[in-house]
N, C-alpha and C positions, 0 to 999 in steps of 0.2 A: 318728211325728211328729205332733204336735198343731198344727193350723193354726188361723188366726183367720178366722172368717166371721160376719158379722152378717146373720142371715136372719130369717124369720118366727119361728124358735125361738130366736133370740139369737145367741150366739157359738159357732160349731160347730167341733169337731175332727173333722169327718166323714171326713177322709182316714184317720185312724187307725182308724176304724170300718171303712172300706172295706178296709183292709189285713187286718182280722180276717176279713172276708168272702172276701177273695182269697187268704188264707194257705193255704187248703186247695185252691186251684185251681192247676192246672199250665198255664202259658202256653207255647204252642209258639213264641212270638215272643220273640226276644232283643232286648236294647237295640240291638245293632248292626244287626239286621234292621230295626228301626224307623227307625234313622238312614238306612238305605238307602232305605226307603220314602219318607221325607221328601225325600231328595235327588231321587228319581225324580219326586215330585209337583212339586217346585219347578222342575224342568227340563222338565216336560211341557207341551205345548200342547193336550192333550186336554181338552175341556170338563168331563168328569166329574172328572178329576184336579184341574183348577183349582177346581171347586166344592168338592171335598174339602179342598183347601188353604185356600180361603176360609172354610169352616166351622170348620176347626181354628184358623185365625188369629182369627176373630171371636168364638169361643166365650167367651174370658175377658173380652172387651170387653162383650159382652151380659150376662154374669154380673155384672160390676161395676156396669154402669149400672142393671140391673134391681134389684140390691141397694140401690143409692142411691135409686132412685125409690120403692121399697117403704118403706125406712126413713124417708124424709122426707115421705111422703104424709100429708096431714091426715085421710085416710079410714081409716087404719090405727090400731088402738088403741095408746095410748102404752105404751112398754116401754123398758127400758134399751137403748141403742144406736139409738134412734129419735128423731126430732125434725126440725125444719126444717133446711134447708141452713145451713151456717155457724154451727151451734150445737153446743156441747159437751154430750154426753149421758154421764152417769156410771153405771157399774155399781157399786152400793153394797154388795151382799150378798156375804158370804164364804160360799162353798158348803159344804154338808155332805151327808150321805147322803140327805137328803130333797130335795135339789136335782136336778130332772130336766128343767129347761128345755132343756138342751143335753147332748150327749154329751162325755165326756172333759174335764170342766171343769178349768181351771187354778186351783190353790189356792196359787199363789206370788204372783200379782199381781192387783190390781184394774184394770179397764180404764176408759178414757174414750174416746169416739169422736166425731168430727165429720166429716160429709160436706161437702165444700166445692164452691162454684161461683164460679169466678174470672172468669167471662165479662164481668162488669160492672166489677169493681174488685178491688184487692188486699184481703187480710185482714191484721189485726194480731193476732198471738198472743203473749200474755204468759205466760212460764213462771216459776214461783217457784224460789227456791233449794231444791235437793234434794241435800243433801250427806251425809245419814245413811243412805241406802239406794239400792238400784238403781232406776233408772227409764229408760224409753226412749219416744221419740215416733217412730213409724214413719210415713213419708209415702208414699202409694201413688197412682199415677196411674190413669187410666181403663183402661189395658191390664194392670193388676195388677202393674206393676213398682214396686219400691221405689226411690224416687229420692232420698231423704234420710233421715237419722236424726239426732235430737238426743237426748242423754242421757248416761248414765254412761260408756258406751264411748268417747264423743268428749270426755270430760272437761267436759261441760256441766253443772256442778254449782252454778254461781253464779246461775243463772237469766238471764233476758234477754228482749228483745222482738224478735220475728221478723216480717218483712215478707214475706208469702206472695203471690207474683204469678203470673199466668197466663203462658203461653208468648208471648203477643203484647203484653204490657205493656211500655211503653218510657217510663221516667221516672226521676226521681231518688229514690233510697232515702232516706227520712227519717233525719236524724241520730240516732244511738243505736240504730238498728235493724239487724238482720242479714237480708239477703235470702235467701229460699228460693224459687227459681224452679221452678214446677211445669211438667212437659212437656205437660200437658193441663189444660183448664179445669175438668174434673170430676175428683174423686178423694176421698180421705179421709185423715185421720191417726188413728192409734190410740196412745193413751198407756197404758203399763203401769207401775204403781208397786208395788214390793215390799211385801207384807204379811208381817210377821214372826211372825204368829200371830193367832188370833181376837181376842186382847186389843188388837191393834194396829190394828184396822179403823178406829176413830175417828180415829186419827192420819192414816191414808191419806185419809179423807174430808176432813180439813182441808187436805191437800195438793191434792186434786182441786178443792176450792172456790177455790183460788188461781189456777188456770188461767183465762185470760181471752181470749176470742176476739170480735173485732168487725170490721165493715167499716171500711176505711181512712177513708171519708168521715165516719163517726161518730166514729172515734177522733181525727181531726185537727180536728174542729169542736167537740168537747165534752170537758170534763175529767171527765165522769161515767164511772163504770165500768159498762159495758154488756156483759153476757155473752151471747154468741150473736147471731143475726141473725133477721130477720123473713122471709127467703125460705123458701118451701116449694114442694114439688112439687104445684102446683095443677092437676093433670090432671083432665079431665072423667071419665076412666075410672079405676077402681081398678087400681093397678099389678099386674102379674103377680107372683105370689109368687116370690122369688128362689131357687127350687129348681132346681138344675142339670138334674134329670131332665125338667123342663118345656121346656128349650131345644129339643131336637129335635122335640117335638110341635108346634112352631109352624108347621112346614111351610116351604115356600119363601119365605113372607113373612119368615122369619128373615133372609134375605139383604137385604131392605129395611131391617130393623132394624140390621143390621151397617152398612149404607151410611149410615144416618142417624147412628148413633153415631160413625162415623169422621168425618163432616162436623162434628159437634159437638166432636170431640176429634181434632185433626190427628194422623195416624200419624207415627211417627218417620221421619226421612229414610232410615234404613237399610232401610226397608220399601219403598222406591220401586219396585224391580224387580218384586216380586210384585203391587203395586198396579196396575201396568200390565197384568199378566196378568188380574187380577180384572175389569178393564173389558171384556175380551173376552167375558165372560159377563154383562155388565150390572151388575156389583157395583162400586160406587164412591161417592165422596162425593155424598150426596143423590140417588143413583139409586134406582129402584124396579124391580129385576130381575123381580119376580113379575108386574109389569104389562107389561113390554116384551119379555120373553123369548119366543122361538118355542118350538114343542113340543120340539125337540131339546134346547134349552138348559134348558127346564123339567125334562125328564127327567134331565139332568145335575145340575141343582140338587137334585132329589129324591135321586138316588143319592149326591150329595156329602154329604148329611146322614147317610145310612146308613153310608157308608164312613168319614166323619169320626168318628162315634160309636164305631165299632169300633176305629179307630186310637187314639183317646183312651183307651178302656178298656184296650187292650193296653199303652199306656204306663203306666197306673196300676199295672199288675202288674210293671212294670220300672223303678220310680222309684228304687230304692235297692239297696244291697248288704247282704249279711248278714255280720255279725261276731259270732261266738259266740252266735248266736241273735237278735241285735239287728238290726233293719232300720234302716239308715242311709241317709237320703235324699240325693239329688244336692246337691252343693255349689253348684249354679247356681240353686237355688230363690230366687225373689224378684228375681233379677238376670238375666232370661231372654235379653236380647239378641234374636237372631233364632232362638232355639230355640222355635219356635211350638208344637210338640207338647208339650214339657215345660210350657210356660206353660198350655196348655189342660188338661192332665192335673191340674195343681195346682189350677186354677180349679174343676174339676169336683168335686174331693174335699177342698178346703180352701182356698177363696179367701182372698187377702190373707195369704199366708205370710210369716213373718219370714225375713229373709236369714240364712244360716248364721253370718255374722260376728257377728250379734246373739244368736242362740240356735239350738241344734239339739235335736232331739227324738227320740232313738232309741226304738223301740217293739219290744216283744216279746210274743208269745203262747205261747212255747215255752220249755222248760227245755233244759239242756245236752244232753239225749238226744233232742231234737226232739219231745218229748211236750207236749201241752197243759198249761199251768199250771192247777192245780186245788187247792182247799182240802183235798182228801183227803191231800195230801202236805205235808211240811215242806221248805222250801228255804232256802238261804243264798246271799248274794252276798258274795264275799270280795274285798276290795281289798288288795293287797299294800301295804306301806309305800311311800309316795311315789307310789302309782298311783291315787289318787282322781281323779275326773274333772277334767282340767286346765282350769280356768276362771279368768277375771279377775273374773267376777261371782260367781255361786254355782251350785250344782247341787242337784237334788232327784230323788226317785223317787216316783211317784204310782201308787197302786193303783186299778184299775177292775174292776167285776164283769163278768159275762158280757153285760151290756147297755151296757157302757161308761159306767156311772155310778159315782160314789164308793161304796165298799163300807162298809156299816154295821159298826161294831165297838165294843167296850166302852170303848175309851179315846179315841174320836173322833179318831183319827189317820189321815189319808188320804194323807199323804206323809211322807217322811223324807229328810234330806239334810244338807248341810254346815252349814245354819243351825239344825238341830234342837237344842233345848236338851238337854244331858245326854248327847249321843251319846258312847259310850265306845270308844276304841281298844283293841286287844289289847296285851299287854305288849311285843310286838315292833314296835308302831307300825302294824300292819295294822288293817283295819276289817272286821267282819262285820255284815251286816244280815240279820235273821231274818225270813223271809216265811212266815207260817203262820197257821192259824185260831186255835189256842190260844195263850194267853200262854206264852212260853218260860220264864218264871220271873223272880223278882225281879232276878237278876244280869244278865239279858239284855233285860229289858223296855224299857230305854232305847233299844235298837237294833232294836226289833220294829216291823215294818210289818204290821199285821193283814190277813189275807186272808179273803175270803168262803168259804162252804162249797163253792160250785161253781167252774166255770171262771173264770179272771180273766186280766187282762193288765196290763202295766206300761209306763209312760212315764218315761224319764229326760229331764230338762231340763237343758241346759247353757247358762247365760247368759254371754255374752261368752267363747266357747270359745277356748282357746289354739290356736296354729298346728298343733300336732300333731293336734288334732281336725279342723281344716279340711282338712288334707292327707290325712286318712283313715288316719293311722298309730297312733291310740290304740286299744289293745286293750280293748274293753269286757268286763268280767268276765262269765262265764256264770252262769246261775242254776242252781245245783246242788241236786238233790234229796238230802235227808239221810235221813229215815226216813218211813215211812207213819204218819201220825198218827191216821187214822181207818180203820175197816174198813167196806167197802161191804157192805150187807145182801145175803145170798144168797137168791135166790128159787127 
């Protein structure tokens, strides 16, 4: 699964990379064991257990706010995905094998990103008509929950004007606008627009340029088109880089950060019970537990960081199920509710995940025999007639090398799928995709996904998946080794 994360390196699919690292690890903890651990923590009154729960609860909130502060800081060099609050930033470049800003880049869509601050007033977002291609706008709150989607899946193809309000705004929605009420004042939205190929990039740029975001006061008092806002993160200190690995290194002052972030972004009502527990160790809206805690509580807070990190890492290794070698992630991703551990695990290795209803991202590093995928071998993925990935949008299969970057190849093809021009079915209506280093020949080249010489991995992307996928009933085809195409040297 490739997830969306705007960090110092851009948009990261770091969870998929993490799965590569964890694929050779054996976890002694099962998903049910982790559920039992969380139940025990939530029922316990022990300070260390409460601190562990508070760390797990606050991890995604801190990750999201740090990411926003970093991306909007005027002290950070400009880059795609960065800029002042309430400003749309576009990713313009179509990645190729020389693109190494991020791991596991998406070659299906180009992104546009805006971090919002609704504490002062609503925003007005104007969306153009987009009827000739897939697009989506994913709205994410400060706790990393997806609270709204606009786009192809919801039949939002004619465009429109959206009135984005904070949780405490109380007023009349202007005529002709559709309200989107955010659960928190802080958050972001991410736009994805389908690119039909390298020659289509300029068309997507034109679409990106038609998105328009402005504060309500500006929009209502002026007829001028103003893109973006002037707000920025004018902190005296350069923000901490939004690297999840840095969160536990903060020490017990992290609990002060969690408390402040909760004060700025009111927690959901469903969290009321555990918030009462947090107060018993000094964690709460605008509290500073590192200042007021006694020695016993301080030790509990320190131990809570260690225990919380271990718990989150164990969850990462138990995020999905395996179907024919493909790792399929939880169907609750992006819509976490009170599953605080799942939310934290996703935040650590792929903040701002798409909800499965919008897209799922099966990932594999193994063939049907459980062996690492490698360019030494030739492989085929066979789809029986009528068994292509069931989607209302489109599907694709992307190749990554052993560093999780796009693999250089002689035909500059990095993915293949339902929208690939010239893809040929077999005479019986089935479809074979050839995955190998060498060109399979003129008759098969249309269905060739070039592989690198070394180890590699694959991501399947299913946009607007059908119910059979969401229910876990679709059988992803295995990657079958056919012949050895290269001989390893003998030493």
